[in-house]
C-alpha positions in Angstrom: 133.4 55.5 141.6 130.4 53.2 141.0 128.0 54.0 138.2 124.7 55.6 139.3 121.6 53.4 139.0 119.6 53.4 135.8 116.4 55.4 135.5 113.3 55.5 133.3 114.4 58.9 132.1 117.8 57.6 131.1 116.1 54.9 129.1 114.4 57.6 127.2 111.0 57.9 128.8 110.1 61.3 130.2 107.2 60.9 132.7 107.1 64.7 133.4 106.7 65.5 129.7 103.8 63.0 129.5 102.1 64.7 132.4 102.6 68.0 130.8 101.0 66.7 127.6 98.0 65.6 129.5 97.5 69.0 131.0 97.8 70.7 127.6 95.2 68.4 126.0 92.6 68.6 128.7 90.9 71.7 127.3 90.4 70.1 123.9 89.1 66.8 125.3 86.6 68.7 127.4 85.2 70.3 124.2 84.7 66.9 122.6 82.0 65.7 124.9 78.4 64.6 125.1 75.9 64.7 128.0 76.3 61.0 128.5 80.0 61.3 129.4 80.7 60.7 133.1 83.8 62.1 134.8 86.7 63.7 133.1 90.2 63.0 131.7 92.7 61.2 133.9 90.9 58.0 134.9 91.9 54.5 133.9 88.8 54.2 131.7 86.3 56.5 130.1 82.8 56.3 131.4 79.6 56.7 129.2 76.1 56.6 130.7 74.5 53.7 128.9 71.0 54.5 130.3 70.8 56.9 127.3 70.2 53.8 125.2 67.0 53.0 127.0 65.0 54.8 124.3 66.0 52.1 121.9 63.8 49.0 121.5 66.8 46.8 120.7 70.0 48.8 120.6 72.9 47.2 118.8 76.4 48.5 119.6 78.7 49.0 116.6 82.5 49.3 117.0 85.3 50.2 114.6 89.0 50.8 114.9 91.5 52.4 112.4 94.6 54.5 111.9 95.7 57.0 109.2 98.5 55.0 107.7 101.6 56.6 106.3 99.9 60.0 106.1 101.5 60.6 109.5 104.8 60.9 107.7 103.5 64.0 105.8 102.4 65.5 109.1 105.8 64.8 110.6 107.7 66.3 107.7 105.4 69.3 107.5 105.6 69.9 111.3 101.8 70.2 111.3 100.1 68.0 114.0 96.7 69.5 114.5 94.9 68.1 111.4 95.9 64.4 111.5 93.3 63.8 114.2 90.5 64.8 111.8 91.7 62.0 109.6 91.7 59.5 112.5 88.1 60.4 113.5 86.9 60.3 109.9 88.3 56.8 109.3 86.6 55.4 112.4 83.2 57.2 112.6 82.5 56.9 108.9 82.9 53.1 109.2 80.4 53.1 112.1 77.8 55.1 110.2 77.8 52.7 107.3 75.4 50.4 109.2 73.3 53.4 110.3 75.0 53.7 113.7 75.2 57.0 115.5 78.8 57.4 116.8 78.8 57.8 120.6 82.4 58.0 121.7 86.0 57.4 120.7 89.3 56.6 122.4 92.7 57.2 120.8 96.2 55.8 121.0 99.2 57.9 120.2 102.6 56.3 120.0 105.7 58.5 119.9 109.5 58.1 119.9 109.8 61.1 122.3 107.0 63.0 124.1 107.0 66.6 123.0 104.0 67.9 125.1 102.9 70.6 122.7 103.1 68.2 119.7 101.0 65.5 121.5 98.5 68.1 122.6 98.2 69.4 119.0 97.4 65.8 117.8 94.7 65.4 120.5 93.3 68.9 119.6 92.7 67.6 116.1 91.1 64.4 117.3 88.8 66.4 119.7 87.8 68.7 116.8 87.1 65.7 114.6 84.9 64.2 117.3 83.0 67.5 117.6 82.4 67.4 113.8 81.2 63.8 114.1 78.9 64.4 117.1 80.7 62.0 119.3 82.7 62.3 122.5 86.4 61.7 123.1 86.3 59.8 126.4 90.0 58.9 126.8 93.1 57.7 125.2 96.7 56.7 125.7 100.1 58.2 124.9 103.0 55.8 124.8 106.7 56.8 124.5 108.8 54.1 122.7 112.4 55.2 122.7 114.7 52.9 120.8 111.8 51.7 118.6 110.8 55.0 117.1 112.9 58.0 116.3 112.4 61.1 118.4 110.2 62.7 115.7 108.3 59.6 114.7 104.8 58.9 115.8 101.6 57.0 114.9 98.0 57.3 115.8 95.1 54.9 116.1 91.6 55.1 117.5 88.5 53.0 118.3 84.9 54.1 118.3 81.5 52.9 119.5 78.1 53.7 118.0 74.5 52.5 118.4 71.8 51.7 116.0 68.3 50.3 116.4 68.3 46.6 115.3 65.5 47.0 112.8 67.2 50.0 111.2 70.5 48.5 110.4 71.5 49.4 106.9 73.2 47.0 104.5 73.0 44.6 101.5 69.7 43.0 102.5 67.9 46.3 101.9 69.2 47.0 98.4 66.8 46.4 95.5 66.9 46.6 91.7 66.4 50.1 90.5 68.0 51.8 93.5 70.2 54.8 92.8 73.8 55.1 93.9 74.6 58.6 95.2 78.3 59.6 95.4 79.5 62.2 97.9 82.7 64.1 97.1 85.9 63.6 99.0 88.0 66.4 100.2 91.0 64.9 98.5 93.1 61.8 99.1 91.6 61.3 102.6 93.8 58.8 104.5 94.4 56.0 102.0 97.0 55.2 99.4 99.8 57.3 100.9 102.4 54.6 100.4 101.7 54.8 96.7 101.4 58.6 96.7 104.7 59.1 98.6 106.5 56.6 96.4 105.3 58.3 93.2 105.7 62.0 94.2 108.8 61.8 96.4 110.8 58.8 95.3 110.0 58.9 91.5 109.1 62.5 90.7 111.4 64.0 93.4 108.9 66.6 94.4 109.3 68.6 97.7 106.5 69.3 100.1 106.9 73.0 99.6 106.6 72.8 95.8 103.9 75.1 94.5 101.7 73.1 92.2 99.5 75.3 89.9 97.0 72.5 89.3 96.4 72.3 93.0 96.4 76.0 93.7 98.7 75.4 96.7 101.8 73.6 97.8 102.0 69.8 97.6 102.3 69.5 101.3 99.1 71.4 102.0 97.3 69.2 99.5 98.6 66.0 101.0 97.6 67.1 104.5 94.0 68.1 103.6 91.9 66.4 106.3 89.6 63.5 105.6 86.0 64.6 105.3 83.8 63.4 108.1 80.4 62.3 106.8 78.8 60.8 109.9 76.3 63.6 110.7 75.5 64.0 107.0 74.7 60.3 106.6 72.6 60.3 109.8 70.7 63.3 108.4 69.9 61.3 105.3 68.5 58.5 107.3 66.2 61.0 109.1 64.9 62.8 105.9 64.5 59.9 103.5 64.8 56.2 103.0 68.4 54.9 102.8 69.3 51.3 102.0 73.0 51.3 102.4 76.2 53.4 102.8 79.7 52.6 101.6 82.8 54.3 103.1 85.3 54.6 100.2 88.7 53.9 101.9 91.5 51.4 101.2 90.7 49.3 98.1 89.0 52.1 96.3 85.4 52.7 95.1 84.6 49.4 93.5 85.9 47.2 96.2 84.3 49.1 99.0 80.9 49.5 97.3 81.0 45.7 96.5 80.9 45.0 100.3 77.3 46.2 100.5 76.0 44.7 97.2 74.0 41.5 97.6 74.3 38.3 95.6 72.3 38.6 92.4 72.6 42.3 92.0 75.3 44.7 90.9 76.0 48.4 91.0 76.8 50.1 87.7 78.7 53.3 88.3 79.3 55.8 85.6 82.7 57.6 85.8 81.4 60.4 83.5 79.2 61.8 86.3 82.2 63.4 88.1 85.7 64.7 87.6 88.3 63.6 90.2 90.4 66.3 91.8 93.7 67.3 90.3 95.8 65.4 92.8 94.5 62.1 91.4 95.6 62.9 87.9 99.0 64.2 89.1 99.7 60.9 90.9 98.7 59.0 87.8 100.9 61.0 85.5 103.9 61.4 87.8 104.1 57.6 88.4 102.7 56.4 85.1 100.1 54.6 87.3 97.4 52.8 85.3 93.8 53.7 85.9 93.0 50.3 87.4 95.8 50.7 89.9 94.6 54.2 90.8 91.0 53.1 91.2 91.9 50.2 93.5 94.1 52.3 95.7 92.7 55.9 95.9 89.1 57.2 96.4 89.2 59.1 93.1 87.2 61.9 94.4 84.4 60.0 96.2 84.5 59.5 99.9 81.1 58.0 100.7 78.3 56.5 98.7 74.6 56.0 99.6 72.2 53.5 98.0 68.7 54.9 98.0 65.4 54.1 96.3 64.9 56.0 93.1 62.1 58.0 94.6 64.4 59.2 97.5 67.0 60.7 95.2 65.7 64.3 95.1 65.3 64.5 98.9 68.7 62.9 99.5 70.5 65.3 97.2 68.7 68.3 98.7 69.5 67.2 102.2 73.2 66.8 101.3 73.3 70.2 99.4 71.8 71.9 102.4 74.6 70.5 104.5 77.3 71.7 102.1 78.1 68.2 100.7 78.6 68.0 97.0 76.7 64.9 95.8 75.4 63.4 92.6 73.7 60.3 91.2 76.6 58.2 90.0 74.9 54.9 89.1 72.2 52.4 89.7 71.5 48.9 91.0 70.7 46.3 88.3 70.3 42.5 88.1 73.5 40.6 88.0 73.6 38.1 85.1 75.9 35.0 84.6 78.2 37.2 82.5 78.5 39.8 85.3 81.2 38.4 87.5 81.8 41.6 89.5 79.4 43.2 92.1 80.4 46.7 90.9 81.0 47.7 87.3 82.7 51.1 86.4 81.7 52.4 83.0 82.7 55.4 80.9 85.4 58.0 81.4 85.7 60.8 83.9 84.5 64.2 82.8 87.3 66.5 81.9 
């Protein structure tokens, strides 16, 4: 008897499961909207009414794209899929807001080894909730099934966002002056960077399990590692409305010094005092468990600071009050000084963290 013809399903792609996932995610995407969104989920492209930009004198569109790295492995191993989307949104929109841009909309890309509709819908739910927290719309996305390349339980996520800022209000290095204050905003934990190091240290070297109760953390290791990235976009935009801001820096891969250096102009430097804050317990645990030197930790992890703002000295009080009113822990962590011939680095970290 001749063999039956090959099918897409036999090759590992389940179109019906994909359709089911779309149906399950629709309610969440609908909640992550803005008045400018035109149409609904299901088209080939998301539509956004650009006439809303007419109120700008010279609107500049800002774009950013990112993923969440190997943190997806923690979500997979925990079987928790509705928080990783918060991480994705935070990584994208908080890059946008650094230049002063208001995030307008996002699209996502979810790649899986096998489509489990409820699992995909849970991921999208987290993305939609993150968009709501960021004040932007989720206008579309793509789910791709890659059998043979990914295991059935494997997945990855990525996203792209677009924002807008008035040309004469773009923030950055050209605004920074000597005497400006550097304000640090607390992170919620590891956020979404350095997980290759964290996984290597805690799983491969220390042999810890995700369900391990860690007294220093007050919860299991898995719950700590899945703590969603804090989304700062609306907090940063509130700062720009209430007081003068010269620059923001999103503390992601590369750590505090490397990311802050990206907005420090030639001839100036930021001096940041470690003694102004105490990093969360997870950072010390990673250092101790892997005998990781401080320099390596600082260039890999955020060390308790997720966003920084550079403001004039006379804006500090209003800035701290604005952030406190919004529930953001923040403090003055340093200042901008002249850079001399002996100061090779744009950012200098001094002192030791408070115990």
